[in-house]
N, C-alpha and C positions, 0 to 999 in steps of 0.2 A: 046173478053172481055167482060162480061155481064153490067159491069158498066161505067160510063164516068168518068174521072178523070179530077181533077183541080187540077194543081201546081202552086203554087203562090213561085216564085223563082226557079230559073234552075241553080244553081250554083254546086259544087261538087255534092253534096247528092241528089237533084233534079235528074241531068242527070245520074249518077249514077245507080239510081233505075228505072227511066226510061228504061234504056237501058238492065240492068239485067231483068227487067220482061216483056220487048218486048210489050210494052205500046201502041207505034207506034200511029195510030191514035184516039185510046181510048183516049188520053190526051190530054187538053189544057192548054197550058201553057202562063202565065205571067210571063214576070220581068222585072222590072224597067230599066233593061241598056237597055232594046228594045227602049225605050224612047230616050236614049242619042245617040247623033251621034256617039260620040269616041268610043262607046261601042256595038252598034246595028249590025253592021256586024258579030261582031264574036258571039253574041248571037245566032241571025239567023242561023249561020252555026252550034251553038251547038245543037238548036232545028231540024235541017235538018239531022245531022248526027243520032240522036237519034229517027228521025221518027214522032216525035211529032208535033202538030199544034202551033204554037206561034200565040197568038191573040193579036189582040191591045190594049186591056184594061183589067184590074182588072174584069170588069164586065163580062167581055168576059169568061171569065175563070172560075168563079164561078157558071154563072147564069143556066145553064141546068145540073150541074154535079149532080150525085151520093155523089161523095167522094171528098171532096178538102184537101189538103195537103199541108200547110204552111209550106214553108222551107225556110226562110228570116233571113237577121242578125238579132243580139237581140233586138237591139234598134230599130227595126221597127216592132217586132211582135205584139205591141199592137195595133200598128197606123192601120196594115194591115188588122187585125179583125176586126177594126172597120168600115173601110172602105169595106172590104168583107161583113159585114153585111145588108149593103144598098142594095146587089145584090142576098143574097144568097136565093135559094130555099127552102120552108118550107120543113122540115125533111133530110136537108141534112147534112151528116157527115161531121163536120170541124175538121180535123185532126191537132192540134198544135205542129208541131214536134221540134220547136224553144227551144232555149237551154237558158230559164228565169227562174225569180223567182216565186214560187207558184200563190204570188197577182198579179203577171203581168198576169199569165194565166187565174187568177180568176176574172180580169178587162175585158180579152177579152173574156172569157165566157159569162158573162153578157152581152156584145154586142152582140154575134151570137145567144144567148139564147131569147133576147129579139126578135131577128128579125124572130125566126120560126125555126133556123138552130139547130143543135145538136153537142155541143162542146164536142171536147174530148182531155185531157191532154195524149201528147205520149213523152214519153222521149226516146232519142233514146243512146244507152248505152255503144256503142264502136264504133270506125270511120267507115263511111261505107265503104271504101276500105281497105281491100280485100272482106270485109263480104260479102258487097251489100244485097241481100233481107234476106239474114241470121242474118243481124244485130240483136241484141238484143233489143226489143221494150218494155218499160214498158207503159201500158194503163190505166187510172184512169178517174172517171167522169161516171155520171147517164147513158151514151149511151158507155159505155166502151165495153158493149159485142157484141154490134153492130159494133162496131169500130175495133172488134178483127176478125169478121166475115168478114167485109170489107175489112181490109188489107189482112186479108189470100186471100183472092180473087185475090188481085192484085200480089201475090207472095211471100206476107212476110211469114216467117216461124217460127220466132221465137217470139212469142209476149204473154206476159203474162199480166194478170188484175190484178191490184195492188189494186184497191178500188173504192168506189164510187165519192169517192172527187175529184174534179177537183184540181189540186195542189200536190196530193199524190205523183204522178208519178216526177213531176218535183222535188219536194222537195227529195225524192230520189237522185236524179240526181244530183242537186244544192249541199245537203251534200256531197254526196261521191265526186266530185269534191275538196270541203277543204283539203281529204288528197290526192287523186290523183295528182291534180294542186298543191298543197302545198308542195308535196314531188319533184315534179320537181324543183320548185323554190327553194329549199332548198339543192337540188340538184346542182344547178347554183352556189348557194352561195356558199357554199363548195367547190366544184372542182375550182370556179374561184379562191379562196383566196389559195386554197393548191397548185395551179400551181404558181400563184402570188409570194408564200413564198416557191418554189423550194421542197416543200415535197407532191407531187401528187402520187407517188407512195407509200409512206408510209402511206399516209393517206387511201390510196382503201384498201392497204392489211391489215390495223389496223382494217377496215369496215370489209371486208372479214372474219376477223378471230372471230369477235364479232356476225356474224349477223348469229342468230338461226332461222329457217322459222317457225313459229306459227303462228294457226289460230289467225283471228283477232280480236277477244272478247277477247282470251287468253291474245293477243300483248296490247290492251288496259288498260284491268284490271290490266296489270302489269304496264304500263306507267302512269298512273292515281294515282296507289300506291305509286309510285316514288315520283309524284308531289306531293301527299297529304305529305308524311313525310318529303320528302327533298327539297320541292319547295321553300322555301326562300334562302336556300346555294347554290340549282341550279342556280336560279336569278343571285346571288350575281355571281357564275361562268360565267354564260353566258353575265352578263355585261362586264367581262372581255373579253370575246368573241369579242362583240363588238369593243372593243376597238382594237384587234388585227385586224379585218377585215378595221375598217377604216384606219387604220396604213397604211394596205397594199391597201388602195384605191379602193376595189374591191366591196363595198357594203354589207350593214348590215341590211337591212329590216327585212328580214324574222327574223333574231336572236334578233332585237330589239322587234320583236312581241312574241318570246318565253319569254324574260325577262319578259315582260308584264304577260305573262298567267302562268308561273312559279309561281311570285309573287302572282298575285291573288289566287291561290289556295293554295299557301303556308300559307298566312296571314290567312286560314280558321283556324289554327292551329288544322287540323285532322291528329294527329299524330298517331292514332290506328284506321287505315280503317278496314271498315268490310269486310266481304268475299264476292266476287262476283261483276262484273262491274257495275249491276243493283245497288246493293245497295251503292256501292261506289259514282255512280253517284246521288243515291236521296241524301246521304251523305252531298255532295259538294252544290245540291242546297237547301237542309235546311238549312244548314252554310252559304249560300250567304243571303237567306231571311234573317236569325236571323241579320246578321252583316249588312243587310240594315236597318232593325228595328232599329239596336243600335244607328244607324248614323242620325236617322230621330227624329230632334228635337220633334217631336210631338207624 
């Protein structure tokens, strides 16, 4: 291994990467769980299984290394970057792989760059297991090309630079999660209600019969078209769905949001949508701006 690696956080992602890459003594690992008596032995055992060096402080993990991978919980990502900035070596690559908002990564970048480090926004776009070092990584920031090379030397094989702005990679991941995680939540809301009503098989059968796989740009174009033309009617229908779910006692949080979104687009009065997804988005934005202007007493 030509470069030393500093790993901050050694949960599933960190340990999976280290073992897949056979980083062994090249990696220095600091995890806050080694500071807690109840979790210390288990974390040290995890490091031992991966053959990496567990170090006692964050400073020990970042001071001498070439590439730093931050793999902590989302609520700790910024605080860890700020703490690492006090010890980072000039020119060291700080690869922030945490799932946080672009604004959070931009704040972390300011801390790292002010200390002389090179901050890189990295978005992990799939579960690390079973993909391991083949997991898709999106990389952005002024040092993205250097990070791509550094990550490749660590064994990562699926790296794509998506721009020079810190926050661009994380924006792709965060906004994609609206659909991916939203569909998961909708699935739970739908299936729990169907089961409670005793109609699970019928609902699934109906969904199977109506599902026609299409590219997402075509699906999005069609969905926006329906909302622009029929949003008010659909909002009213979905309000009845809320009543149905509440009557079953299975929860209606996602469906209430659907009512609000359908209502908001329906009230724009766009009954003749333009052709194409981009044109539809532009018309919604313009109509919302005009609506807001009319509501402004000034």
